[in-house]
Every structure is written in C-alpha cells, then in structure tokens.
N, C-alpha and C positions, 0 to 999 in steps of 0.2 A: 471658834474665834481663829484667825489668819494668822498664819505662824510667818515670822519676815525671814529672812536668812541675811547676818550680817558679814561680809567678809574684809576684813583690814587688808589693802592692797596699796602700797605706797608709792606704785610708777606702774608706766605699761611695759614690765619687764614679763616678755609672749609665757615660759617656764611660771612664772609664779603666778598667771592670769590662769591658764586653763586648770593649774590646780585647784584654784580657786573653784572654779564654773566647773570639775570634775564634781566635786563635791555637792556643788547646787544642785548637779542630774542627780547626785542620784540620793542628794532630800526629797527631789520632788518626784522620783521613780518616773525622771523623763524616757528611760529606755523602754518604758510599759505602754509607752504611747508612740514614741516615733518608730518605725519598722521601715525594715528594706523598702525600697520602692518608694516611700510618700512623700514631697513633698514639703520644706521647714523654711518657712518666712521667718527671716531675718528683717522686721520691721525696724530701718533705721532712723535717724533722725539725721537726715539732709536739709537741712533749710536751705541754704545758700552756697555756694562755690568757695567755701575758704581750706586753707588748709590744715588738716589735725592739730599742729600748734594751739590755732586760735581757736579751741576748745567751743565750738558751735556744733559739731556733729559728733557721732560717735565716733570715737578712734578706732583705725580701721586692723590697729593689734587685738583691740580687743575682740573685734568681729571675727577675726581671722582665727581666735582660741576656741569660740565659741562653734565660727564652722567647720573647724576640724573636728571638735567631738559631737556635732550631728550628722557629718559624714560615717567615724566611725562607726554609728550606730546604719550603717547603709541607707542614710534617705540623700536624698536630693536637697541642694540649698540656694534658695536663690536671697539676694539681697533686694528693699523695694522701698519706697519710700516717694510722696508725691511732694517735694520741695513746694517753698515758697515762690510765686511769681504762675508763669505757665505751665501746664504737662506735656511735655513734649519731649520725644528719643533727643532731639537736640541739647535740652536743656539738662537732661538726663542724663547723657554719655560727658560736659564740662563738668556736672557738678562730682560724676564717679572719681573723675583725673584730678578735679581738683584736692577731694577730700580724699586719696587716696585709694579709694577701692577698687576705683578700675585697675590697676597695676594690681593691687589684690585677689583681684579674680583670675586677672591673667594665668598668677603663679599659682593659684590652689587649684583653679578649674572652677571656681563658680560663678554660678547664673547671677546676672544683674538683670532686675525687672526694663523693659523694654513698651512690654505690654500697656497701650492707653485706654484700656474698653473700658467699661465702668458699668454698672448696675443698680437700680432702684432695689433697696432694702427696707421691706418692711420692718416693722419696730412699733410692734402694738404695745407696748409697756411703756413709751416715753411719756413724760411728761408735759415738754416743750415741743419735740420731735419725736412723729409716730413713722418716719421712713427718712430713708438716708441714701443719697446715693453715692456708692463706695465704689474706687478703682478697683478692678475683680483681680488684678494681682494679687490682692490683701483676701478677701472671697474666696480664692480659686485653691488657695495654700491648704492643704490635709492637718498642718501644727502651724501656729504662728506665735514666735519669739517675738516680742514689745522690748525694741531695746535701746531707751531714752538715755538725753544725755542732761546728769542735773546741770539744772542752769538758773540761774536769777530772770525775769521778766517783767518787761514795762507794764503789761495790760494785767496780768493773772497775778504777777508777785513771783511766781516758779510755775519751770517750768520740766515735769516731770515725767510721771508713764500716762496719766491721764490725756495728759496734752499731747505727746506727739502720737496717740492715735486719730490724733488729727489729720495726719498726713494721710489718713486711708480715704478723706475727699481728694478727689482727684482737681489739681492746679486751679484754675482763676475760680471757682466754686466754692475754693474757700470764704472770697471775698464777698459773698453772697449772706453767711453765717455772720459775719460781721458786721454788715450792713441792717440785718434785721435784728441783731439780737448787739443792740452797742451798746447798751449797759454790760457792766461785768459779771452780775446775780446772773441775768438771765442767757449769757453767753457760756457761766462755767455750771447755769441748769442744764444747759446742751449739750456740751461734753459730757458729761457724767449721764445724757442717752447713748450716745455716739460710745462711750466703752463698755455701759450695758449690749448695745448692742451686736456689739464686735467681738468680746468674751477672748481677750487675750487667749492662750492656755500657760504662759509663762510667764513673767515679766523679769527682764532680768538688766537694772539701771546701774550704767555706767557713773558713778561719781568718787574715779581716781582722780582726772586733775577737772574740773568743772568750771561754771562761769559764776561771776559775782557783777554787783552792780547793774549797766542798762544792759543786762540781757533780753534779748536771747540772743545779740548776734557783736553789740556794740561796747560790750561790757569786756574784765580782765580774768583772765583763764586763773582760778583759785584749785588749789591741792588743798582734794577733798580728805582723800585715800580709803575710798570704800567703792564696792560694790555689795548691789543691793539688792536682795532680788525674794520672788513672791506669783502665788497663783493670784492675787489680787489686785492689781494695778494701784488703785484705792489706799489698800494697806502699804505698796510699797512708798505712794508720797507722802504717805504721813509721816514714815517711819523718816523719811529724808526731809520733810519739813523741820523734823524734831533737830536735824544732823544740824541743819542751817540755823536753828535756833527762834524757828516758827512757830507760835504756837497755830496748830492747824484752825481749829475750830473760831478762835478769834480772826488771824489776817487773811489766809488762805481760801480765797473763793473756788475754788473746785469742790476740796476738803470742804467745807460749809453747806456745798449743795449736795457732799456727797453722805452728810448725818442728815440730812431732811429724810432720804434712802432709808435711811438703816444701814450704810455702809461703815467700812472701818473710816474712823475719823475723828480718835484720837491714839493717843501709845496707849491706852490700856485699853484698846480694843483690840490689841496683837501681841502676837510672843512673839520677842526676839531672839532669834537663836544663832549660835557660832559666836563671834565675837560682839566682844561689850562695841555698844555706838552711842559716841562720845557725844557731843555739843557744842560748837564754835560759835562764840560769842561777838566773831566782830565781822560776821561776813557782812557786806553792801549789800542793804538788799532795798531794793529800789520802794518810792511809797507809791502805791498806787492810789489808783481815784474813789476808793472806797468813801471816802468820805462826801463829795460830790454825787455819788448816788443815794445815799441814803437821805440827804438834804431835798431832794428830787422827791423822794417817795412820800417824806413824812412832813415835810413843810407847806405850806398855803403856797400858790405858781409864781406869785409878787416880790413873794419873802427868795423864795429861791432862785428866782431871775437876778436880783440883787443881788444874791452870794454866788453863784456860781463861779463869776468870772475869778473870785476871788480865791477859790478851790481848786478849777479845772487845770490840771496841765498842758502847756502849749508847745507846738512843737518848733523849733530853731533849727534852721538848716543853715550850715557852715558855708559859706559859696566858696571859699578857698580850697575847700576840702572836694568839693563835689567837680564832677568830672561831665554833666550834664548826659548821663547815661540814660536819665530819665526813669529809670527801674521803681522810683516814688510812685510819680504820673502813672505808668499804666498801669502800678496795681493796687492805685486808692480806690478801695470795695465805694468811699462815698462819692469819689470823682471830684473832689474838691483843693486838686494838685494842680498848678497850672506852671508849665514852663516857659520862663522869660528871659531873655536876653541875659541877664546876670545869672541865671539858675532858677531852681524851683522853689514855685510861692504856696501858701496855703492858704486858704478859706480857711480862717479860725471858728466863725461863726457855726458855717457847715460842717466841723468837722468832727468824729464821731467818736476820736481817742481810740483808737483801736491799734494803732503806731504799728501797720503793719511796713510804714513808710523806713521809719529805726529801723522794724527785724532784717531787710530786705536790701540796707543801704549796704556795698559791702566799701566803701567809705567812709564810713563812721563818718557821715555829712549831717545826720540830723540826729540834736538832742532832744531830748524830755526837759523844758525846764517846770518844774514844781513851785506852784507857789509856795511863799512861808508858810501862811495860812492853813494849806492843806499836808505840808510836813508837818506841822503843830499836831493838827488834830488825826492823822497818822499812827502819832506815836501813844497818843490819850490810852 
C-alpha cells in the first residue's frame, strides 16, 4: 500500500515549509538517493507567465525551500517545465521572470532549464501510447521531484501530480495529444501511460494555496493549507481529490483511468501519514464534459447528435477583456480559432473542447459556458 504524507501548512512561510519538507525527505529516505554531484530536477508547474499570487504556478518560496534541502545533500538543482505554447528560450525566460523563479535562481545559484532538446522514449507497457517525445531536461536528470500545484481544471476537473507530468512533453507537441485524443477518457488514459513512463522519484504537491473554479489559470486562488507528498503520483492525486471533496472513482478521469491499471485510486488504497487530511466541501469544482462523452459512446449516433449540443460546453470570448494577442489562435490544437477585427472567434462545430485557449489566456477573456442539462447530469 502506498503511503502519502500529509502536512498542514497554512501559508508560504519559508521556515515552516522547509521544516515540513525536511520531514518528508526523512520519511522517504531521500538522502539515500540524492548524492553529491548528482542532478535533481524540480519539475514545477509553469503553465503561463502569471505572478505567484495568481496561484497558477508552483510557488517560488516552496521551490526555494526544496532547493535548499537538495543542495544540502550536495546535488545540483535544476528547475524545469515546458509551459503552454511554444518551447523556446525566450518564452521560458519570460515565464521564469513573471513567476518569481528567475529572481530566485539568481539569489540561490540555481540552474534554470533552457535546454530545448527532445528525444523519443519507448514505453512498451503503454495502453494508449507506446512511445513519447520527451524534453531532455527531464530525461537527463538523475533524480526527479514532481512539484505540481493543486488546481481545478476545466477539462480534467483537477490538475495535480499526474497532469503536471504533461509538461515533460515539449511545447506545441502537447497540442497533438489533445487533437488525437479529444475525449477526456482517452486523454486521461494517455496521461496514465505518460506518468508510468516517466516515473518521477518523488512527488510533493504545493496545496498550500491552490485554485478553485475555472482552473487551471482563470479560477480563483483558494487556501487549501496542505503539502501532500508520496512516491506515487496516483496516490498523491487520490489524496488531493479527497481534500477537494471529489470522489476520484466517480468524477476524476485520471484516477478512473488509474484504477483500470490497478493503480492507487481510492482513499482505501493509500495509507495517510502525518497530519489529518480534511475534506473541503465548498470548493468550486468545474463540471467537466463527462456526460456528453458517455452519451457519445453509449447511444446511437442519431440520438447522440441530437443530445450533444444540449450537453457540450462552449467557449465564449469576452472581447472587452481581449488584447488580440492571438495566443488562443496560435495554440489551438484543432485550429478552429480565427482572429477577426473585433477579436477571436471559434468554430464550435469542430472545437474539441480541450480548453487550451482558456488555459493560456492571460487576460481571462475566455469563458467556458456549460449548458444547464450538462451541469445537472454532472451532479447526478
């Protein structure tokens, strides 16, 4: 049975965080694996160029505390991720600066990744994918610590440990996965393959202040008050779902896909150690598109075609907030967004509902509108 460490942590007080992380290192015997001269990747969440207080990315104080502990063991620290959009040195630097990591790296002498190389990794155990193109910043590290930010998610309901590993796919290649696997059950199954392929050595989730509502970038910061850690990203996500009041086996696509593979998928499958893990019953959780996916698979096509518009969410662009930066258009996997004089427009008939446009919009100008019937089915 996988053990998940639960640490209550009410804010980003450096001394409090480093104390909790030191206990986590001791529990999982990290010093037995991180040795002097080795390289340790801190795989953060750097979705887009938002400041730390927006709760979109892994908090820099959290990263700083962890980097200190790794350097105490004599290892080299590397911070890396492939954010949304193109994987370029210029975009990386901009995001490092906005998220507070650029300043942190300068103060602490930590290496920020600018290596844009990639390689094809075979994974014979894959159910949906037998190989992945992975950024080398991930594969060349001696030890990988997965550092997700706990947030709600418009497509996957929750983004945590498993979803954070999608950042090992470089740049715009991520869009190809959305395009080839537009159904959430297929996409979730691919994410399980990816997590099994990458096998991070340790996962430590920043669930101190996360996000609720229209995450992963357009929601509201919410104090959760925890650090959640474990060797299994699936077990960490299961505990995080419990904290948010989500039934992982009923509602969370990645955990449902994990259960099919015999991986930790319910609170009964894991041992909780440390502080008591509460349940927050009032977290704003987005209603994902599982109802229309189910109808597409179970009903005759003519009936499915009739019901689908009543269930499927649609994108609404608020042009008064839009700056015409065209990030949504450039990063649309299905290429169904066009820029008009008044702003972007989407071809809803061919939209795959990946919501990448909403994720990457820095101005919260993209809203996901969910039909009433879809919301009602979601709550059944």
